[in-house]
C-alpha positions in Angstrom: 70.1 29.3 -10.1 68.3 30.5 -13.1 67.3 28.4 -16.0 66.6 29.7 -19.5 63.4 28.7 -21.1 63.4 27.9 -24.7 60.6 29.2 -26.8 59.6 27.3 -29.9 58.7 29.6 -32.7 55.1 29.5 -33.6 54.3 29.1 -37.3 52.0 31.8 -38.8 49.5 29.0 -39.6 49.2 28.2 -35.9 49.3 31.8 -34.7 45.6 32.8 -35.3 43.3 29.8 -35.3 43.6 29.2 -31.6 42.6 32.7 -30.4 39.9 32.9 -33.1 38.4 29.5 -32.2 38.6 30.5 -28.5 36.9 33.8 -29.1 33.8 32.3 -30.6 32.5 30.6 -27.5 34.0 33.3 -25.2 32.0 36.1 -26.9 28.8 34.1 -26.7 29.4 33.2 -23.0 30.3 36.8 -22.1 27.1 38.1 -23.7 25.1 35.3 -22.0 26.6 36.2 -18.6 25.9 39.9 -19.0 22.3 39.1 -20.1 22.0 37.2 -16.8 23.1 40.2 -14.9 20.8 42.6 -16.7 17.9 40.1 -16.6 15.7 41.1 -19.5 12.3 39.5 -19.7 13.4 36.9 -22.3 16.1 35.6 -19.9 13.8 35.5 -16.9 11.1 33.7 -19.0 13.5 31.1 -20.5 15.1 30.4 -17.1 11.8 29.9 -15.4 10.6 27.7 -18.3 13.7 25.5 -17.8 12.6 24.9 -14.2 14.9 27.4 -12.3 13.8 30.1 -9.9 14.4 33.7 -11.0 16.7 34.1 -8.0 19.4 31.9 -9.5 19.8 34.0 -12.7 22.2 36.6 -11.1 24.4 34.1 -9.4 24.6 32.0 -12.7 25.6 35.2 -14.5 28.4 35.9 -12.0 29.7 32.3 -12.2 29.6 32.3 -16.0 31.4 35.6 -16.3 34.0 34.6 -13.8 34.7 31.3 -15.5 34.8 32.9 -19.0 37.2 35.7 -17.8 39.5 33.0 -16.3 39.4 31.2 -19.7 40.4 34.4 -21.5 43.5 35.0 -19.3 46.4 32.9 -20.6 47.7 32.1 -17.1 44.3 30.8 -15.9 42.9 29.5 -19.2 43.0 25.8 -18.3 41.2 26.4 -15.0 38.6 28.5 -16.9 38.1 25.7 -19.5 37.7 23.1 -16.7 35.1 25.3 -14.9 33.3 26.1 -18.2 33.2 22.4 -19.0 31.3 21.9 -15.7 29.0 24.8 -16.4 28.2 23.5 -19.9 27.6 20.0 -18.5 25.0 21.5 -16.3 23.5 23.2 -19.3 23.3 19.9 -21.1 21.7 18.2 -18.1 19.1 21.1 -17.9 18.3 20.8 -21.6 17.8 17.0 -21.3 15.7 17.3 -18.2 13.5 20.0 -19.8 13.0 17.8 -22.8 14.5 20.3 -25.2 15.4 19.3 -28.8 18.7 18.1 -30.2 19.9 21.6 -30.9 19.4 22.6 -27.2 21.3 19.6 -26.0 24.2 19.8 -28.6 24.8 23.5 -28.5 26.6 23.5 -25.1 28.6 20.4 -26.3 29.7 22.3 -29.4 30.7 25.3 -27.2 32.8 22.9 -25.0 34.5 21.5 -28.1 35.3 25.0 -29.3 36.6 26.0 -25.8 39.0 23.0 -25.6 39.9 23.0 -29.3 40.9 26.7 -29.2 42.8 26.2 -26.0 44.7 23.2 -27.4 45.7 25.3 -30.4 46.8 28.2 -28.1 48.8 26.2 -25.6 51.8 24.0 -26.6 51.7 22.3 -23.2 48.2 20.9 -23.9 49.2 19.7 -27.3 51.9 17.6 -25.6 49.5 16.4 -22.9 46.8 15.5 -25.4 48.6 14.3 -28.5 46.2 14.1 -31.4 48.7 12.5 -33.7 52.1 10.8 -33.3 
């Protein structure tokens, strides 16, 4: 037995903000992931200054790129957002432990807000799951 799915028309006002808001953190995270694969001197220096061994840079890059790609695929976007939230939580913990300033601590938080904000605007199911207004 087949059931028909009803699609709700998306207003033009809601068509673009979600993908644009989602693209902002995604582009940053993709660049960050690629930089971890390429390992220029600045990435190695910063990672070691934060207390990590150089050997973790490549695996972190692979994890970050995988999570970000999952986020960009509509069918796996929620899983990607959940995984990126965990990754960014680790970034916040690292910044706090390393005694970085407020910007270093809040930047991953802002990325997480943009990730979920863009996803909520892109996905009607999330808007019903997380009602922001009645």
